[in-house]
VMD Tcl script that draws the C-alpha trace (Angstrom):
set ca {
  {77.61 -12.11 24.50}
  {76.88 -15.53 22.93}
  {76.75 -14.34 19.31}
  {80.17 -12.68 19.11}
  {81.60 -15.44 21.34}
  {80.52 -18.12 18.88}
  {81.75 -16.13 15.89}
  {85.15 -15.65 17.51}
  {85.40 -19.36 18.31}
  {84.56 -20.41 14.74}
  {87.02 -17.87 13.39}
  {89.76 -19.29 15.60}
  {88.90 -22.84 14.50}
  {89.20 -21.93 10.81}
  {92.54 -20.13 11.21}
  {95.50 -22.53 10.99}
  {97.46 -20.34 13.37}
  {94.91 -20.68 16.18}
  {92.99 -23.90 15.38}
  {95.09 -26.03 17.71}
  {94.47 -23.61 20.57}
  {90.72 -24.18 20.38}
  {91.05 -27.87 21.10}
  {90.38 -27.73 24.81}
  {87.31 -28.50 26.84}
  {86.85 -25.02 28.30}
  {86.64 -23.25 24.91}
  {84.36 -25.88 23.44}
  {82.11 -25.73 26.50}
  {81.89 -21.95 26.13}
  {81.00 -22.26 22.42}
  {78.43 -25.00 23.05}
  {76.78 -22.98 25.81}
  {76.72 -19.93 23.52}
  {75.00 -21.89 20.73}
  {72.43 -23.28 23.16}
  {71.80 -19.81 24.59}
  {71.06 -18.58 21.06}
  {68.58 -21.43 20.65}
  {70.69 -23.12 17.97}
  {70.57 -26.59 19.49}
  {71.53 -28.43 16.32}
  {74.71 -26.39 16.18}
  {75.37 -27.03 19.85}
  {75.13 -30.79 19.31}
  {77.26 -30.50 16.19}
  {79.91 -28.78 18.29}
  {79.79 -31.68 20.74}
  {80.45 -34.06 17.82}
  {83.28 -31.87 16.53}
  {84.72 -31.70 20.00}
  {84.77 -35.49 20.24}
  {86.21 -35.87 16.74}
  {89.01 -33.44 17.66}
  {89.95 -35.73 20.53}
  {88.57 -33.40 23.19}
  {86.25 -35.37 25.41}
  {83.19 -33.41 26.62}
  {83.14 -33.40 30.38}
  {80.07 -33.72 32.55}
  {79.88 -29.96 33.06}
  {79.76 -29.42 29.29}
  {76.88 -31.83 28.73}
  {75.01 -30.91 31.91}
  {75.09 -27.22 30.97}
  {73.85 -28.05 27.49}
  {71.06 -30.26 28.85}
  {69.91 -27.46 31.14}
  {70.04 -24.91 28.32}
  {67.95 -27.16 26.07}
  {65.35 -27.64 28.81}
  {65.19 -23.91 29.43}
  {64.72 -23.35 25.70}
  {61.96 -26.01 25.70}
  {63.82 -28.13 23.18}
  {63.19 -31.36 25.00}
  {64.28 -33.78 22.29}
  {67.78 -32.30 22.22}
  {67.85 -32.12 26.02}
  {67.28 -35.87 26.20}
  {69.77 -36.59 23.41}
  {72.44 -34.61 25.26}
  {71.66 -36.17 28.63}
  {72.11 -39.64 27.18}
  {75.67 -38.68 26.20}
  {76.65 -38.21 29.85}
  {78.47 -41.39 30.82}
  {78.50 -40.95 34.59}
  {75.95 -38.28 35.55}
  {75.96 -36.83 39.04}
  {72.84 -36.04 41.06}
  {72.20 -32.67 39.40}
  {72.61 -34.11 35.90}
  {70.14 -36.87 36.84}
  {67.68 -34.24 38.05}
  {67.82 -32.69 34.58}
  {67.58 -36.15 33.04}
  {64.35 -36.81 34.91}
  {62.89 -33.61 33.50}
  {64.04 -34.43 29.98}
  {62.46 -37.89 30.16}
  {59.21 -36.44 31.54}
  {59.02 -33.83 28.82}
  {59.45 -36.65 26.31}
  {56.57 -38.57 27.90}
  {58.85 -41.31 29.26}
  {57.53 -41.27 32.82}
  {58.49 -44.87 33.56}
  {62.12 -44.24 32.62}
  {62.16 -41.07 34.68}
  {60.81 -42.98 37.68}
  {63.39 -45.73 37.26}
  {66.09 -43.06 37.35}
  {64.86 -41.82 40.74}
  {63.94 -45.05 42.53}
  {66.86 -46.33 44.59}
  {69.10 -43.49 43.42}
  {72.11 -43.03 45.71}
  {73.71 -40.11 43.88}
  {70.88 -37.62 44.20}
  {70.26 -35.71 47.41}
  {66.99 -36.14 49.27}
  {65.91 -32.72 48.01}
  {66.69 -33.67 44.40}
  {64.77 -36.94 44.76}
  {61.69 -35.21 46.20}
  {61.88 -32.57 43.49}
  {62.06 -35.33 40.88}
  {59.09 -37.24 42.28}
  {57.06 -34.02 42.35}
  {58.07 -33.27 38.77}
  {57.13 -36.74 37.52}
  {53.74 -36.61 39.25}
  {52.95 -33.12 37.95}
  {54.13 -33.88 34.41}
  {52.16 -37.14 34.23}
  {49.00 -35.40 35.46}
  {49.40 -32.64 32.89}
  {49.47 -35.36 30.23}
  {46.49 -37.10 31.89}
  {48.56 -40.19 32.57}
  {46.95 -40.94 35.92}
  {48.48 -44.41 36.16}
  {52.02 -43.01 35.89}
  {51.21 -40.30 38.43}
  {49.80 -42.89 40.84}
  {52.86 -45.12 40.48}
  {55.16 -42.15 41.17}
  {53.22 -41.30 44.35}
  {53.21 -44.95 45.45}
  {56.97 -45.23 44.91}
  {57.59 -41.95 46.73}
  {55.83 -43.34 49.78}
  {57.27 -46.85 49.43}
  {60.80 -45.44 49.43}
  {60.23 -43.64 52.72}
  {59.62 -40.10 51.50}
  {56.81 -37.90 52.79}
  {54.76 -35.75 50.43}
  {55.29 -32.06 51.16}
  {52.94 -29.12 50.85}
  {54.61 -28.50 47.49}
  {53.72 -32.05 46.41}
  {50.03 -31.51 47.08}
  {50.02 -28.06 45.54}
  {51.71 -29.36 42.37}
  {49.04 -32.06 42.13}
  {46.21 -29.54 42.38}
  {47.86 -27.14 39.95}
  {48.49 -29.91 37.42}
  {44.87 -31.04 37.68}
  {43.79 -27.43 37.24}
  {41.75 -27.52 40.44}
  {42.74 -24.20 41.94}
  {40.19 -22.22 39.95}
  {37.41 -20.17 41.44}
  {34.11 -22.00 42.01}
  {32.47 -19.97 39.23}
  {35.08 -21.03 36.68}
  {34.93 -24.64 37.86}
  {31.17 -24.77 37.43}
  {31.52 -23.92 33.75}
  {33.92 -26.73 32.83}
  {31.26 -29.45 32.87}
  {29.88 -28.55 29.47}
  {29.66 -32.06 28.01}
  {30.08 -35.70 28.93}
  {33.77 -35.86 27.95}
  {34.52 -32.95 30.28}
  {32.63 -34.70 33.07}
  {34.50 -37.97 32.47}
  {37.80 -36.13 32.76}
  {36.78 -34.54 36.06}
  {35.77 -37.96 37.36}
  {39.26 -39.27 36.52}
  {40.76 -36.38 38.47}
  {38.55 -37.17 41.45}
  {39.53 -40.84 41.34}
  {43.20 -39.89 41.30}
  {42.75 -37.61 44.31}
  {41.05 -40.44 46.16}
  {43.97 -42.75 45.36}
  {46.39 -40.18 46.82}
  {44.24 -39.79 49.92}
  {44.07 -43.56 50.37}
  {47.83 -43.96 49.90}
  {48.85 -41.32 52.44}
  {46.27 -42.30 55.04}
  {47.37 -45.92 54.67}
  {50.72 -44.74 56.04}
  {49.10 -42.57 58.72}
  {50.21 -39.36 57.01}
  {48.20 -36.21 56.52}
  {47.33 -34.09 53.54}
  {46.83 -30.31 53.49}
  {43.57 -28.50 54.13}
  {43.63 -27.25 50.57}
  {43.92 -30.81 49.26}
  {40.95 -32.00 51.33}
  {38.94 -28.97 50.28}
  {39.57 -29.64 46.60}
  {38.60 -33.31 46.98}
  {35.29 -32.35 48.62}
  {34.64 -29.62 46.09}
  {35.45 -31.88 43.15}
  {33.09 -34.60 44.35}
  {30.30 -32.12 45.06}
  {30.68 -30.45 41.65}
  {30.55 -33.76 39.74}
  {27.49 -34.86 41.70}
  {25.84 -38.27 41.95}
  {27.75 -41.02 43.70}
  {30.88 -38.83 43.77}
  {29.03 -36.22 45.84}
  {28.10 -38.98 48.28}
  {31.72 -40.14 48.51}
  {32.86 -36.59 49.20}
  {30.17 -36.27 51.88}
  {31.32 -39.46 53.56}
  {34.91 -38.14 53.61}
  {33.65 -34.92 55.17}
  {31.64 -36.78 57.82}
  {34.64 -38.97 58.66}
  {36.73 -35.85 59.36}
  {34.11 -33.93 61.31}
}
mol new
graphics top color blue
foreach p $ca { graphics top sphere $p radius 0.5 }
foreach p [lrange $ca 0 end-1] q [lrange $ca 1 end] { graphics top cylinder $p $q radius 0.2 }
display resetview
């Protein structure tokens, strides 16, 4: 249990007879993980500082575990602070780093971490691209989402079904038709839906430019979005439908 574990560690640190025994990376890692599990991220970071001051260098496992715990606890500022302390992160640590940067709104930095990365596996890179795209769309940063998709394709990766589903989920386009019809209550709502439609068109253009295919669900949402907005966007959606018939 993290609570008693942390209490026991602090007790050992304050006892002159056992203080020296606590100065090893395994015990500090256990205490740091316990603090993070309890949601006490300031204490976890303070333990990292104490660990360093005691001459015990935090290893990658220590900091990676803490980064993951902070992300799970939705304490993104601390997650990023901890990640930056990792001197030579491996692929998994970088995966967490990408998420920490995204949750801090630093999509460009997250993308730079992925592009040309030789330490991450192909699966980790695809997962990171998907995460950047989804996170940027959730924050309505369509330019960042477009750049992430462009780089994904430029670097030789192929969007998966998960990629397209994440896009639609992040754009909140998997609602029922009845619910969708009610979201156009004012001009600002309509403008936002137009931006979503434009982004979907940019994705469609990018993948077809490389002779790749989207999913049926993606095409369906593009047509539905254009038809729901109306006007010139309905005509564009109709042209796409005619082209595929």
